[in-house]
LOFI-348819 format. One record per residue (C-alpha): residue in one letter; x, y, z. Coordinates in steps of 0.05 Angstrom, whole numbers, plus 5000, padded with zeros to 4 digits. Each point is the difference from the previous one (the first is absolute). Example, Ala and Ser with C-alpha at 12.3 -4.5 7.8 and 13.67 -1.06 7.14 Angstrom:
BEGIN
a524649105156;s502750694987;
REM end
This chain:
BEGIN
m499949994993;m503250744983;m500950435066;l494550614998;q502450614962;v499450645056;v497050454947;g495350325043;a498350754975;v504849904940;s498050674970;l499849984920;a499350745002;l507749975019;a501349494944;s498850604957;a505950205011;q502549654941;p497850204935;s497049394973;s494849915074;p493350314994;r497650305058;l494649685029;g499050075071;t501849625064;v497749275006;r501749525060;f499749264969;p505649505036;t500349464956;s504449315018;c502250124922;s506950204985;s502850625004;a501449964926;a492549944987;q496950455051;p500950614972;h496349894946;i494549655045;e500250755035;r499150284939;g494849574973;v495850095064;a499750835000;l498649874920;l494149585010;h497450575052;s500350484943;f497449454947;q504650084968;y499249234981;e504349964935;e506650305035;a498349615059;a500449324970;q506250164970;e502650085067;f497549395036;e502449654937;a507050235004;g500149795069;a498349324982;n504950014944;r504850175057;d498549515061;a495849344972;s497749865070;c496650615009;a492249795010;m498650795009;c502350174926;h494849494982;w494650235043;g501250824970;k500049724933;a491849735017;m499250675034;t500950414940;k495349504963;f493750295035;h498050784998;p495250205049;l496050634977;w502050034941;g492849774977;e503349394968;w499549295011;p506449454989;t498049604937;t501049195004;e506650034968;t502650585063;l496349515045;d503249464978;a507450294998;a498250345069;r498749295029;q506349754968;d504250605041;v496749825063;v501049214988;r507250254996;a500550415059;q497149365036;r504749464973;t506250495008;g498150025080;a499450615043;p503149875064;t497350465041;v492250095025;r499250704976;e503049774929;r495149395004;g494250525005;y500950474954;i500149324944;a493449835032;a497050685000;t501750044920;a497949304990;a493350065031;f498650494935;f504049624943;d496949255032;a493450115001;p494949604945;l500450374937;r492650095003;s499250155072;d496650675010;r505050554994;r497650375075;g500949345032;r506750044971;l501850625027;r497349825060;a503849395011;y506350404982;a498850585045;r498249535064;q507349754985;w503250635000;e494950185063;r504449355028;l506450254985;h499050635025;e497649735065;q505649495007;f504850584988;p496650655021;d506950434995;d501449734925;g498850684961;e499649614929;a494949495024;a495550605027;a500150304935;f498949434962;y493749785043;a498350754989;l499450004932;s497049355004;l494450425038;v499850494950;t498949564946;l493849665032;a497250595001;s501650244933;q494549414979;g495550165047;v501449635065;d499250395058;d501950634955;l500550575059;a501349545052;n506349614970;r502150664984;r499850255073;r503849315019;a506050244945;i500450635031;k499849765068;l505749524982;l504150524946;d500150665046;p504349725052;l504449634952;l502050684964;r501350315063;q504349485030;q503249904925;p499150724962;d503549784938;h496849364995;p497050064930;g494049465006;a497550355057;a499450674968;h497449674934;y494249595033;l498750485046;l497450444928;h496449454982;a496749855064;a497850715010;d497950174923;r493050105015;p496850685011;e498749965072;l506849655007;a503950394965;r503250495054;l502549425039;g505149814935;l501950815001;e506349925040;a501849314963;a498950354929;r504850615016;r505949485028;y498549434942;a504150354942;g504950185045;i501349265028;a500649674930;p501750524955;d502549524942;s493249644988;s495550324953;h494749665042;a501850285066;l500150734968;h492949944974;m496549745048;p499450515046;s495750364947;h494049515024;i499550385061;f501350644971;v494349904951;r495249795058;l502150655036;g499550494937;m507150215009;w501850024926;d507550345000;e503049425038;t495649494958;i503550344941;a507150065025;t500449325018;n497049644937;l505250394959;r505149625037;a496949384996;a498550114929;s507650144990;a502549405037;g494649504974;a503450174933;h506949985029;a498949325020;a495749774942;m506450164953;e504249685047;h495549355000;r499250065064;g492750014996;d493350124962;y497150574965;t495049985049;y502150495048;q501450534957;i492849944977;h496850025061;a503650635026;m498550254941;e492749865015;f500250435066;l503550594959;n494149994950;y495850115051;a503150395048;y501950414942;l492250144990;q498050105071;r505850624997;g496450284938;l504849764954;e497449804941;a506050054948;r504249625051;a495249465013;r499949884925;e507649994987;q499649335044;h494949704942;d505550224956;a506149785043;l496949205007;s503449874923;t507550125030;v499249525065;p504949444993;g498849315001;a492050064981;s497549644940;d497450424942;k492749745016;e500550155084;k502350784977;l492650074961;v496049705051;d503650415051;r499350644955;a492749834991;l499149935073;f503650635024;a495750414939;g493849735017;r501050185077;a501750654985;a493750094956;i495449755054;e503350415054;l500050684951;h492749844988;r502250004916;w494549524979;q501150074924;e506949815013;a497949445041;a495249704961;a505250004938;l505349705040;a503749544952;v499749254998;p506649644992;d500349394965;l501849605052;d496149345041;p492950195031;s503349825073;w503750654993;l495150404986;s494950205057;d502250625020;i499750324931;y493349754993;w497650195065;v503250764977;r496449944937;t493349835032;i499850525049;g502650514946;a494049804953;a494550015062;r501750625025;m499350304927;q493049704996;n502549554951;f496649425027;v500549534935;s508150094996;a500049885078;r495449314998;e504349774945;n506450175045;l497949695054;v498449294959;n507850094994;y501250165069;r496149415023;l503749534952;a506850285016;l499849965077;e496949234992;a506749864952;l504050425064;l497049585060;a500349304963;g507650144994;r500550105090;g497749214992;p495149725043;g498450195064;a502350684996;r496650625032;v497350494962;p503650635025;p495650615033;p503050494948;v497449524944;r492949945034;i499750795006;a501550134924;q495249534984;l494350295031;e502250684973;v499849794935;e492949735016;a498550615033;w502250504946;l496049624940;a493850025044;f500650715013;a500950094919;e493649654988;d496450375055;r499549515056;r501650425053;g497549675058;q504749354971;a506850474987;l499050215076;r499449375036;l506349784962;l505150535009;r497649975077;r500849225010;a507750214961;a500350485054;t498749575049;i504949454978;e504450584988;a499750205073;t499649305038;e504949604956;v504750594972;g500750244936;e505850154962;s503050715016;v501550294929;v494249924969;v493450415006;p496549825056;a492549644994;r497450525044;e502950594963;m496849614936;l492949975052;a501050775013;d500750164919;l494149584983;w496350415051;v501650584962;a498849764924;l492949855032;s500650855027;r498549785073;p507050435031;a496949955075;a500249264993;a507750034964;l502750385050;p499749525064;e503849554952;y505950384973;e500150165077;s500749245018;v505549904941;l504550585027;r499549655081;a503049384964;a504550314949;p501650665016;n502350504951;r497149704945;f499750514941;n493049724971;a496849945063;l502150715032;l497150324922;g494049585008;a499250205078;a500150724977;r496250044943;a494249635031;s500650475064;m499750534951;v493849864964;v495949795071;g501650735022;e505849915050;r504950504962;g504750065074;r500949144985;a500949964930;l505650555006;a502849575055;y500949444953;y502750344948;r505250385038;q502149245028;l499249794927;l505350624978;t504649805065;i501549384970;a501350094934;a506350174975;p503150694975;d500349724936;a493949624997;d495950054936;r493249675014;e494550474965;e495349845065;l504950515041;l499150594954;e491849925030;a504249975071;r503750575000;a494750454970;l494749895050;v505250065057;d502750624977;g492850244988;k500350174923;
REM end
């Protein structure tokens, strides 16, 4: 048996003194593996904590090449094959490959109880029957991490992975708010004890990524990018909290850095193109909230230069960015005419969603109906690709209700339109929708305005602002509705707030209206 390497509190940040070593934060992950393999294991674990799975797999493979008797390198390779919170589920081929890693780890043999516990936790996920219920698989996974945490309460890595398993359950609709709070209760003390721990900061941000919890993640948001500045995902992730709190300058600054880091990693074959595009998606949204339409549209053009992305991926992402901007800007003709790339239907549901709403808002119910048919076909193809037992995520269910509602509006089925958007807003409030799309409740408010009911729209806009502070269109909608119902003072307060969040060089045309009214012209 090899002697346990005494490595507690080895800092990967210190390793960054070497030019080739990434700054990834500090982990405390002692193992029985050789000193040649240990740095690779620690870098691999730190990369896991920042969801840099491709780079983590490279580190664990390098460690295994240096120490064939190291079971934890095989454990690490298995861990890189499950990506919690990314909305994707391992394919049958991926599950098979991960099981082989787990078997190698078990056969290689881990000499400590702690290491065997890590392997057992990973095995709980990958060894479940192929047809087992997804939530059941995740519950078994979380239970095993809970046992390991209880057995080794001072092991920060076990606590972090246990917290991540709870947030993953929450994301699948299992005791959402309760599991998020349980995770925060684990991660808060861990971050205080280990202020440079990447997993503690990162997972706390995911746990707090709800309107009612966002402020609990603000400290971690302000620290995570500094903990792991060489991780594109670490640079991006704080913006999930910044967006929830309407902090647009912070959102823009951190995503500019994240997009640059993502492009650099892709060019060096250390990560895939999605890190850069995800950061650009948040930039696109934040620029629109700051009133910077031209700057937002620059993101659409920049997609053509993303390294590593295929032509198909660039086409569909450009359409997605342009479509979301058209909906956000209420450019209904632009939305209705959004170009449809010549791609498999499974890539096109978001595009037909935009086209349906655009046509419906123009009262072109024939075109809206045709696009809704194509939307349903595309969505069916998309969900079929996720495999049996896949849960339809809340954003998809919300989007389905929204297109149905706007078609009902176009066809003068007003009561049904209201019912559908109320239902979408309820799902959004209870299960949490995406943070960088038009809120369903704001669409409900817009519908009231379209129905000439500003008094009914106003409380809905104000509800949006409580959940999504500083949203441009919600402020504008609340201001306009207040003015129409005769509450000029209230309207001017909203217009002033809108001008406050707007950038000095903002170019959204609605700001002319706000300035004219505030200046009394």
